[in-house]
C-alpha positions, -999 to +999 in steps of 0.1 A: -327+787-044-295+807-055-258+796-048-256+822-024-283+811-001-269+773-008-236+781+004-251+797+035-272+769+043-242+750+038-220+770+064-248+773+087-250+734+090-212+729+091-207+754+119-237+745+138-226+708+135-190+716+149-204+741+178-226+712+190-199+690+190-172+709+206-202+718+233-213+683+238-179+670+243-171+700+268-202+692+289-194+655+290-154+661+302-169+683+328-192+659+341-165+632+344-142+658+364-175+665+385-176+626+395-142+624+400-141+654+423-172+644+443-160+607+446-127+618+459-143+641+484-165+612+497-138+589+499-117+614+519-151+620+543-152+580+546-116+576+553-120+604+583-151+585+598-135+549+603-142+533+637-129+500+643-121+492+605-155+502+593-170+535+582-193+550+604-224+551+582-245+573+604-220+601+603-209+596+571-248+595+561-256+628+577-225+646+558-237+635+525-269+642+534-261+681+546-238+680+513-268+673+487-292+698+509-265+730+507-267+750+477-232+750+456-220+777+435 
């Protein structure tokens, strides 16, 4: 292999590694944000379905089931 090919391979490896690291970090951060948002939403729903200091699991379970059955976009 000549020097140009070696430099191209090195450039490709370095740039691919940087792109992968950035994409991986971004996807992990996005997943964390989604989990926090869903947990916050579920806690608000649960707090609105409290009867006699207990969560009404029938209503809460139905809301959760409907949430996961509907398409999200």
